[in-house]
C-alpha positions as CSV (number, residue, x, y, z in Angstrom):
1,X,-31.9,51.1,-41.2
2,X,-34.2,50.4,-44.1
3,X,-37.2,52.6,-44.9
4,X,-40.4,51.3,-43.4
5,X,-43.4,50.8,-45.8
6,X,-47.0,50.6,-44.5
7,X,-49.6,48.6,-46.4
8,X,-52.6,46.3,-45.9
9,X,-54.3,43.3,-47.3
10,X,-58.0,42.4,-47.2
11,X,-59.3,39.2,-45.6
12,X,-62.1,37.1,-47.0
13,X,-64.5,38.8,-44.7
14,X,-63.5,42.3,-45.8
15,X,-61.2,43.4,-43.0
16,X,-58.0,45.4,-43.8
17,X,-55.0,43.9,-42.1
18,X,-52.2,46.4,-41.7
19,X,-48.6,45.6,-41.8
20,X,-45.3,47.4,-41.8
21,X,-42.4,46.1,-43.9
22,X,-38.7,47.0,-44.3
23,X,-35.6,45.4,-45.8
24,X,-34.8,42.6,-48.2
25,X,-33.8,39.0,-48.0
26,X,-35.0,36.1,-45.9
27,X,-38.5,36.9,-44.5
28,X,-39.4,37.3,-40.9
29,X,-43.0,37.9,-39.9
30,X,-43.6,39.4,-36.5
31,X,-46.8,38.5,-34.7
32,X,-47.7,40.6,-31.7
33,X,-49.2,39.7,-28.4
34,X,-52.5,40.5,-26.8
35,X,-53.8,44.0,-27.5
36,X,-50.3,44.9,-28.8
37,X,-49.4,46.4,-32.2
38,X,-47.0,46.1,-35.0
39,X,-45.5,49.4,-33.9
40,X,-44.3,47.8,-30.7
41,X,-41.9,45.7,-32.9
42,X,-40.3,48.9,-34.4
43,X,-37.0,48.1,-32.8
44,X,-37.0,44.7,-34.5
45,X,-38.2,46.1,-37.9
46,X,-35.4,48.7,-37.8
47,X,-32.7,46.4,-36.4
48,X,-33.3,43.2,-38.3
49,X,-34.2,44.8,-41.7
50,X,-30.6,45.6,-42.3
51,X,-30.2,41.8,-43.0
52,X,-33.7,40.5,-43.6
53,X,-37.1,41.4,-45.1
54,X,-39.1,42.1,-42.0
55,X,-42.9,42.4,-41.7
56,X,-44.8,43.2,-38.6
57,X,-48.6,42.6,-38.6
58,X,-51.5,44.3,-36.8
59,X,-54.1,41.7,-35.8
60,X,-57.7,42.7,-36.7
61,X,-58.9,45.4,-34.3
62,X,-55.3,46.1,-33.3
63,X,-53.0,49.0,-34.2
64,X,-53.8,50.3,-37.7
65,X,-55.9,47.3,-38.9
66,X,-59.6,47.5,-39.5
67,X,-61.8,47.2,-36.4
68,X,-64.8,45.0,-37.3
69,X,-67.4,43.9,-34.7
70,X,-66.5,40.2,-35.2
71,X,-63.6,37.7,-35.4
72,X,-61.9,38.3,-32.1
73,X,-60.7,34.7,-31.5
74,X,-57.3,33.0,-32.0
75,X,-58.4,30.9,-34.9
76,X,-59.6,33.9,-36.9
77,X,-56.3,35.7,-36.2
78,X,-54.5,32.7,-37.6
79,X,-56.7,32.8,-40.7
80,X,-55.8,36.5,-41.1
81,X,-52.1,35.6,-40.8
82,X,-52.6,33.0,-43.5
83,X,-54.4,35.6,-45.7
84,X,-51.4,37.9,-45.4
85,X,-48.9,35.2,-46.5
86,X,-51.1,34.3,-49.4
87,X,-51.9,37.8,-50.5
88,X,-48.2,38.7,-50.5
89,X,-47.3,35.3,-51.9
90,X,-44.5,34.8,-49.5
91,X,-43.1,31.5,-48.2
92,X,-40.2,30.0,-46.3
93,X,-40.9,32.6,-43.6
94,X,-39.7,32.8,-40.1
95,X,-42.7,33.4,-37.9
96,X,-41.8,35.2,-34.7
97,X,-44.7,35.3,-32.2
98,X,-44.7,37.1,-28.8
99,X,-47.1,36.1,-26.1
100,X,-50.6,35.7,-27.7
101,X,-48.8,35.8,-31.0
102,X,-47.4,32.3,-30.2
103,X,-51.0,31.0,-29.8
104,X,-51.8,32.5,-33.2
105,X,-48.8,30.6,-34.6
106,X,-49.9,27.4,-32.9
107,X,-53.4,27.8,-34.3
108,X,-51.9,28.4,-37.8
109,X,-49.9,25.2,-37.4
110,X,-53.0,23.3,-36.3
111,X,-55.0,24.6,-39.3
112,X,-52.4,24.7,-42.1
113,X,-49.4,22.8,-40.9
114,X,-46.0,23.9,-42.0
115,X,-47.2,25.5,-45.3
116,X,-45.1,28.6,-46.0
117,X,-43.2,28.3,-42.7
118,X,-39.4,27.7,-42.6
119,X,-38.9,28.2,-38.8
120,X,-40.6,29.4,-35.7
121,X,-39.5,31.8,-32.9
122,X,-41.8,31.6,-29.8
123,X,-41.3,34.4,-27.2
124,X,-42.7,34.0,-23.7
125,X,-46.0,32.1,-23.9
126,X,-47.4,29.0,-22.3
127,X,-49.6,26.5,-24.1
128,X,-52.5,26.7,-21.6
129,X,-54.8,29.7,-21.2
130,X,-55.9,29.3,-17.6
131,X,-54.6,27.1,-14.8
132,X,-57.8,25.0,-14.3
133,X,-57.4,23.6,-17.8
134,X,-54.6,21.3,-16.6
135,X,-54.6,21.2,-12.8
136,X,-52.3,18.1,-12.7
137,X,-49.8,19.3,-15.3
138,X,-46.4,20.4,-14.2
139,X,-46.1,24.2,-13.9
140,X,-43.5,24.4,-16.7
141,X,-46.0,22.6,-19.1
142,X,-48.8,25.1,-18.3
143,X,-47.6,28.6,-18.2
144,X,-51.0,29.9,-17.6
145,X,-51.0,33.4,-16.2
146,X,-54.5,33.4,-14.7
147,X,-57.2,31.3,-13.0
148,X,-60.7,31.3,-14.6
149,X,-61.9,33.8,-12.0
150,X,-59.0,36.1,-12.7
151,X,-59.6,35.9,-16.5
152,X,-63.3,36.7,-16.0
153,X,-62.4,39.6,-13.8
154,X,-60.0,41.1,-16.4
155,X,-62.7,40.7,-19.1
156,X,-65.3,42.4,-16.9
157,X,-62.8,45.2,-16.1
158,X,-62.1,45.8,-19.8
159,X,-65.9,46.1,-20.4
160,X,-66.5,48.5,-17.6
161,X,-65.8,52.1,-16.8
162,X,-62.6,50.8,-15.2
163,X,-61.2,49.8,-18.7
164,X,-58.3,52.2,-18.6
165,X,-57.2,51.1,-15.1
166,X,-57.6,47.4,-16.0
167,X,-55.5,47.9,-19.2
168,X,-52.8,49.8,-17.3
169,X,-52.7,47.0,-14.6
170,X,-52.2,44.4,-17.4
171,X,-49.4,46.4,-19.1
172,X,-47.7,47.0,-15.7
173,X,-47.3,43.2,-15.3
174,X,-45.3,43.0,-18.4
175,X,-42.1,45.1,-17.9
176,X,-39.3,45.7,-15.4
177,X,-39.4,48.7,-13.1
178,X,-36.6,50.2,-15.2
179,X,-38.9,50.9,-18.1
180,X,-39.4,54.6,-18.5
181,X,-42.8,56.1,-17.7
182,X,-42.8,57.5,-21.2
183,X,-42.4,54.1,-22.8
184,X,-45.0,52.5,-20.5
185,X,-47.5,55.2,-21.5
186,X,-46.8,54.7,-25.2
187,X,-47.2,50.9,-24.8
188,X,-50.5,51.4,-23.0
189,X,-51.6,53.7,-25.8
190,X,-50.8,51.0,-28.4
191,X,-52.9,48.5,-26.3
192,X,-55.8,50.9,-26.2
193,X,-56.0,51.0,-30.1
194,X,-57.9,47.7,-29.7
195,X,-61.4,48.6,-28.6
196,X,-61.8,47.4,-25.0
197,X,-65.0,45.4,-25.7
198,X,-63.1,43.4,-28.4
199,X,-60.1,43.1,-26.1
200,X,-62.3,41.4,-23.6
201,X,-63.7,39.0,-26.2
202,X,-60.3,38.1,-27.4
203,X,-58.9,37.7,-23.9
204,X,-61.6,35.1,-23.0
205,X,-61.0,33.2,-26.2
206,X,-57.2,33.2,-25.5
207,X,-57.7,32.0,-22.0
208,X,-59.9,29.1,-23.1
209,X,-57.3,27.3,-25.2
210,X,-54.9,24.4,-24.7
211,X,-52.2,24.0,-27.3
212,X,-50.2,21.2,-25.8
213,X,-51.2,18.7,-28.5
214,X,-49.8,21.0,-31.2
215,X,-46.3,21.3,-29.8
216,X,-45.0,17.8,-30.5
217,X,-46.3,18.1,-34.1
218,X,-44.1,21.1,-35.0
219,X,-41.5,19.9,-37.5
220,X,-39.5,23.1,-38.4
221,X,-36.6,24.5,-36.5
222,X,-37.9,26.4,-33.4
223,X,-36.4,28.8,-30.9
224,X,-38.2,29.2,-27.6
225,X,-37.5,32.4,-25.7
226,X,-38.3,33.0,-22.0
227,X,-37.4,35.6,-19.4
228,X,-36.1,35.2,-15.8
229,X,-37.9,38.5,-14.9
230,X,-41.1,37.7,-16.8
231,X,-44.6,37.3,-15.3
232,X,-44.3,33.8,-17.0
233,X,-41.8,31.6,-15.4
234,X,-38.7,30.7,-17.5
235,X,-39.5,27.1,-16.7
236,X,-42.4,27.4,-19.2
237,X,-40.0,28.1,-22.1
238,X,-37.9,25.1,-21.0
239,X,-41.0,22.9,-20.9
240,X,-42.2,24.0,-24.4
241,X,-38.7,23.3,-25.8
242,X,-38.9,19.8,-24.3
243,X,-42.1,19.2,-26.3
244,X,-41.0,20.5,-29.7
245,X,-38.6,18.2,-31.4
246,X,-35.1,19.5,-32.0
247,X,-35.9,23.0,-30.6
248,X,-33.5,25.3,-28.8
249,X,-34.2,27.6,-25.9
250,X,-32.8,31.0,-24.8
251,X,-33.7,32.4,-21.4
252,X,-33.0,36.1,-20.9
253,X,-31.6,36.7,-17.4
254,X,-32.9,39.4,-15.1
255,X,-29.7,41.3,-15.8
256,X,-30.5,41.1,-19.5
257,X,-33.9,42.6,-18.8
258,X,-35.7,39.4,-19.3
259,X,-39.2,40.7,-18.8
260,X,-42.2,39.7,-20.8
261,X,-41.3,42.6,-23.1
262,X,-37.7,41.6,-23.4
263,X,-37.8,42.4,-27.2
264,X,-38.5,46.0,-26.2
265,X,-36.4,46.4,-23.1
266,X,-33.3,44.7,-24.6
267,X,-33.9,45.0,-28.3
268,X,-30.2,44.8,-29.3
269,X,-29.7,41.4,-27.6
270,X,-33.1,40.1,-28.7
271,X,-32.3,40.9,-32.3
272,X,-28.9,39.3,-32.0
273,X,-30.4,36.1,-30.6
274,X,-33.0,36.1,-33.5
275,X,-30.3,36.6,-36.1
276,X,-28.0,34.0,-34.7
277,X,-30.8,31.4,-34.7
278,X,-31.7,32.2,-38.3
279,X,-28.1,32.1,-39.5
280,X,-26.8,29.1,-37.5
281,X,-29.7,27.3,-35.8
282,X,-28.1,28.1,-32.5
283,X,-28.4,31.1,-30.1
284,X,-25.9,33.4,-28.4
């Protein structure tokens, strides 16, 4: 296991974006999901840094990054990711996004194309934020977790004196029953590092997007990951792979702990799948 290094870069609007880095070689940049932190990728940083240079980023407001009172929208997070790549002068990177992290990658592609990107790994995210945005689309092409009403309810809960209970309910959707109480509480704590008012703002922006037009324009090798035990149907990953030219898909079975947090609950297999794709363009 390589030694982890913590550092940060400053964005053009003066926000410190924290990242953790370990290892040498081909570069993997890990992009977390909604209200999650770089620390939640510690099993990937430790496991993959034996062969690669691995960086995990905290979005603004998240984890150890600065917590300004502005910029909690997907496009701004994509610009922050761009700022990180430019500040470190790194290119030919593998961007690995989980959940909302996938939408940050799609926004990056929409804004900057393939610049500095060698390949993509997209873990368990649909291209549509809420179900009403595409009422006639096949379920596997949507992947929306919420209706508008549900999305508004979560945002209201995050802004109320029920913020802790709302946050806990969201986290509880993401993992299998086998996850230990200790791990669940730690993951909840990581989520709470993003101030709940900002979490509500980001959640509503996330829910208002439709990325279907981006998928066919992706031109780099792409791995799409889904989970049979996830809150998002594995059909969503299959549907995304159909839309991205020459992509491959890997569905984690229920026996493989294929929850939304499969990268945490079965880190050894997840890391093996990532490494296989980077080395061969195929998956195990």
